[in-house]
N, C-alpha and C positions, 0 to 999 in steps of 0.2 A: 405523350409519346405513343405512336401507332406501331403495333407489332405486325410483322409480315404474315404471321399465322396466329390463329387463336390459341390462347393458353390452354393446356390440358386441364380438365376438371376431373378430380378423383371420384369414382363411383362410390355411392354410400355403402355398397356391399364389400368394399375392399377392406379386409381385416387389418392390414397394416395402417391404412388411413384411419380407421375407426378406433385404433388403439386397443384392440382386443388383448386380453392378458397373455395369451400364448404367443403373440407376435411382438409385444412391447418388451422393452429392456428392463431388467431388474434394477431397482433404485441404486444399489451400490455400484453396479456395472455402468449405469448412466453417469454417475459422478466420476468414475474412473475414466470414462471416455472423454468427459469434459476436461479433466486434468491433462490427458494426453493431447487433446486439441490445443490447450493453452501452451503446453511445453513445445509442441511443434511450431506454433506461431512465434514463440520467443526466439527461436534460432536465427531468424532473419532480422532481428531488431537490434541495431547497434546502440551502444550507450551514447548518451548525450552529455556534453559538458555544459553545466548550468551554473551561472553566477550564484554565489552563496545566497544572495538575497532572494533568489527564486527557487531554491532547492528545498525549502521547508516542506515536510510531509512526504517527500519522495523517497525512494529506496536506492541505496548505493548499488551501482552496477558492478563495482569492483571493490576489493578491500581498500580501506583508507590507510595508506602508508605515510608515516611521518616523513616530511621532506627536509627536516632539520632536526637537530637535537633539541629537546625541550627540558629545561631552558637552554637556549643556544650558547650561553656562556655562564660562568659563575656569577650569581647575582645576590644582592643583599635581601634577606627576608624581612628586615626591620630597618626603621630609621635609627641611626646610632653612629658608631665609630668603627671604621675598618682598622684593625690593629695588627701589628706584626711583631712576633716574638713575645717574651714575657713583659709584664708591666712593672711599674707605671710607664706610660708612653708620652713622648714629647708630641704635642699637638702641632701638626704642620700648619704653617701660616696661610698657605693658599686655600682657596675656597673649597666647598664641599663637592663630592662626586655625586652627580645627579643622574636620575633615570633618563635614558635617551642620549647620554653623552658617550662618545667613543673615546673614553679616556685612556691614555697610554701610561697613566701613573703607575709607579712601582713603589711598593711599601718596603722600607728598610726596617730591620729589627729595631724595636724601641720606638717606632713612630705610630701615630694615629692620625686618621683623616676623617672628617665628617663624611657620611654617606647616607643616601636616601634609599627607601624601599624600592627595589627593582633596579637599582643602579648596578652597573658592572663593577665587581670588586677589583681593586688594583692587584696586579701580580704580586705575589709574596705575602698576601694577607693571610694571617693565621686564623682570625675569627672576627665576627662582628659583635661588638658590645652595645646592647640597647641603650638608648639615651637614659632611660629610667633606672638602669643598672650601673650608672657611672656618675662620677663627679670630677670637676676640674679645679685645679688650684694654680696660682701664679708662682713661678720660681724665678728668683733674681738672676740665676745663672743659665737656666734652660728654657725660659719662657713658660708657657702654659703646660701643665702636666695633667694627664688623664689617669684616674684611678678607677678600677673596677670594684663595684660593691658586692659582686658575687664571683664565685670561681669561674674562670674562663676556660672553656673546653675547646680545643682546636676544631675548627669547622662549624662552630655554633652559629646559628642564624645566617648560614650561607646556603643558598640553593645551588648545589653543584651542577655543572653542565651535564645534560642527559639524565637528570634525576627522574624525570617522568618518562622519557623515551629517547631512543637513539634514532638517527636518520635511517629510514628503511624499515623500521619496526612496524608491524601491523597494529594499528590502533583499533580498528573496528572491521568486522567481516563484511563481505558483500551481502546485500539484502537488508542491512540495518536501515531503519526508517530515520530520516533526517529530522531531528528535533532541534530546538534552540540550543541545547547543550552540545549537540553534534556540530552545529554551525560554529560555535565558539571554539571547539577543539580543532576543527578543520582550519579555521583562521589562524589559530596559534601555531598549527603545524605547517603553515606556509601556503595554504590553498587560496586561490582566488575564485575557483569554480570547482564543482564536484561532478564526478561521473555518475549519472543516475540513469535508471531505466526509464525510457519514455513512457509516460502514462498511456495506457490503452485508450484509444479513441473509440467512443461508443455513440451510435445514433439510435434513437428510439422512434419507432413507427407505431403510432397508436391507430388501430384500424377500427372502422365501423361507422355506418351512417347514423346509428342511433345515439351517438354520444353528444352531450352538451358540454360546453366549457364554462357556462355561467348559468345562474338561476336555478329554479327548482325543476325536478323532473315533471314532464307533462306529455300527454298524447303519445305514449309509447317511447318517449325519449328519456334517457337517463344521463346522469352526470358522469363525466369521465373521471374515475378515481385513480387510474393508473398513470395518466400523464403527469399530474402534480407529484406523484409519489416516486416514480422510477428514477427520474433524473437525480434528485438529491440522494437517493439510495445508492445509485451507482457511483456518484461522486464520493460518498462515504467509503465505498469499496476501492477507491483510488483511481477511478476512471476519469477521463476528460470527456464530458458529455458534449458532443458537437451540436446537437439539436434534438428537440422533441417535436416530431412532426405528426400531424393528424391527417390520416388518409381515409377516404370513404371506401366503401365496398367496391373497389374498382381494380380489376386485375392489372390493367395496363399501367395505371398510376403506381401501383405497388411494385411492378416489375422495374419501372424506371427508377423508383426510389432505391430499391435493393441493389441493382446493378450500377447505379451512379453514385452510391455512397462511398465516401473516402474513409469511412470508419474501419477500425480493426474488427469490431463486433457490431453487428446490426441486431437490434432487439425489436421483435414485433409482438403485438398483443392481439390475441384472437386470431381467427382464421386458420387454425391448425387442425381442425376436425374435418368432417366430410359433408358439411352443409352446402346449400346452393350458393352462398357467398363466401365460402372458406377457400381463399385463393392462394394460401401460402405454399402448399405443395405444388400446385401448378406453376407458380412463379419460379420455384426452385428447380423444377424439371426444365423449364424453358431456359433458365440461366445456367444450366450445366452444373449445378451444385451437387455435392455428394452428401447424402444423408448419413450422419454418424449415429444419431439416436432418433428413432421415429416412434414416439410414444414410450412412456415410462410406467412401470408398475408401482404407482404411487397415488395416494388420494390425500388431498385434492391435487389436480394438475396432470392427470395421466396423458392428455393430448399434447404435451410439450414436445419440442424437437430440437435437435442440434444439427447444423449442416455446415460443411466447409464450402465456401463460395469459390468459384473459379477465379484464379489470379494469373496475371501475366507477369513474366520477368521484367524488371526495370533496370535500366543502366544509369550510372551516375551522370549528373549533368556535366557537360564538358567545361573545364576550367581554363583551357588554353586552346589555341588554334591547332588544327590537325597538322601533324608534321609533314613536310614535303617528302621526306624519305621514310617509308613505313618502318624500315629496320631501325631508324634512329629513335623511335618512341613507340614502344608496343602499346596496343590498345588496352584499356582497362577492362578487366573481366566483368561480366554481368553480375549484378547483385542477386542473391537468392530471391525468388519470387516472394512477395509479401502475402502471407497467409491470412485470409479473412474468414470470419465465421458469422453465422446467423443463429441466434437462439429464438425460437418461436415459443412465446408464452401463451397459455390459455387466456381467454378473455375475462373469466371470473376473477375478482380481485385476489382472494386468498390463493386460488389456484395459480395465479400469476406469480405471487410471492413464492409459492412452492417451486415453480419453474426457475425463478431467479436464483434461489438458494441451491437448487439441485444442479443446474447447468451453468448459469452465467457466473455465479460467485466462484466456483472452483476453477473455471476456465480463466477468469481474470487473475485469481491468485497464482495459478501456474504460469501465467504469462509474465508476471512480474517477480516470480520467485527466483532465487539463485539456482544455477544449474544443479540438478540432482536433488533439489529440495522441493520440487513441485507438489508431490503427494503430501508431504508434511505440511506445506503451506495451506492446503485445503482440508486437512484433517480436523474434524470437529472434536471438541472436548466431550467427555463422558460424565454424566451426572445421574445420581439415583433419583428415580421418580417417586414422589410421595404417595400418590394414589393409583389405584388401578385405572388403566386406560384400555378401553375396548379397541380392538384392531380390526382391520379388514381381513376377510378370509385368506386372500392370497397376495394382496398388495401391501407395500409399506404405507404407513400413514404418518403424516406430519401434523403435529398438534401444537398450537401455541401454548407456551408455558411461561411462568414467572418463577424466579428462584427465591426461595424462602428457607432460611436456616440451612443452606447448602444443598437443598433438594429442589427438584423441578416440580412445580404444582401446575397440573393441566388447567386451562381456562375454558370458560364457556365461549359461545359464539365462534365456532371453528368450522362452519360450513364453507363450501368453496366460494360463495359470493359474499362472505362476511369479512369485514376488516376490523370489527370491534375487538375481537380476540387478539389479533396481532398488534393492534395499536397499544394494548396494555401489556404486551409480552416483552420479554427480553431474549426470546429464542423460540425455536421450533424443535420439539422432541421428535426423534426418529423412532416411531413405534413399529416393530416388526410385524409381519403377518401373524394374526392370532391375538395380538394385544400384548400388554405388559402388566405385570402384577406389582403391587406396592413394594418399593425398595429395589426394584430391578434397575440395573444401570443401563442408561440409554445414551446414544449420541444426541447432543443438543447443538443445533445450528445457531450460533450466536448472531444477534443483530449487530450491525456495525456502528453502534453508538452506545454511550455509557448509560447504565441503569443503576438504580438505587437498590442495593442488596436488601432483601427483606421487605420491599414495598409490596403492599397488597392492593391490587386494583379494585375499584368499586364493584366490578362485575362479579367478583368472587371466583371461587374455584369450580371446576367441572368434575363430575364423578361419572363420566360415561365410559 
């Protein structure tokens, strides 16, 4: 794509571009800005009705209300006999009442009828007597008689209508993740599809002429570590990754990719500083984007950024011909503009992870959280750190940790270009400026996959 005018290039002396401490955003404020961005984008996203078979792992957009009583009628909890009145009971000659039958049978006092588990109990039934708790004998005058071997309590082994819930009752709140058990409950409650929040669509743009996709590094070229990592990571955060594209150090190609993306969130890697081939700021300026966070007081990863991309209002697709008389059919109102964002990650691997957890993760969490719960969805847990951790003089520091005995143990290999520490970790500890002493409680940004409590990585702990 050819631009009508050259993209602006940020001068190296621009403090905002260089991410100087007095111009960058404090780490907690950057996270809060990401939460607000996600919440603002959520407002224009209507719930989707998804068939049960496709809803696994998604979040309910609305409370799950029972569409019927559960059970919908009085049912037998056991195989046995439906009896009416006191015993012994005359066994009715007709066949058993089976599950799935719409039986209109009525039990008269002194009668018993065979019944299967899950079958609708006949009207007038006093109790169900289990097969193993009964015996039958032949009577010359009354036919077969049923005797109970144990005391019969009215209502025993009958699941009354509405025992689990009544129609209209809230079964699960909005925001509940759809698990296999939720699918079963929804099916029992009468649902064919579930209202879920659409998964955020994300596109990843990996920037740089120096990146290899195969083989060993050579001649100044290095392997792309972020392309294979970011897609699965974002999928684990609940995103629908549309594509991972590799783009060279070309401003026009980057501009076309950013402005042409259909994603709700565009993620770029590298190009956020002020070097000769760092084009992200210039592309955002040209695209009319609004910078929400331009540099964060965090190590590693301070050149990260968050921007709101320009969006145009969209109207619903017409579903019927235009009316011949305007007054007969009012036009449908325009939908709210779709809000899109871009998170610019630094190019160093651990610095990129820092940007992912600082800006992208809370934005995605807020985008899919129930209304009013965006901040809670992005709030990290707090854990006591086992050892002293040196801090940066004025920036927050993110350090890979592993949990052992309920405490966070800092790990080695935590430089901005290193992935060995985070590969063995189960979270990143948020170390305030000045560091943390042993036993101090810190926020820990959990990684979105299960880890074994107490596992000790081969690299050992770090005491820096």
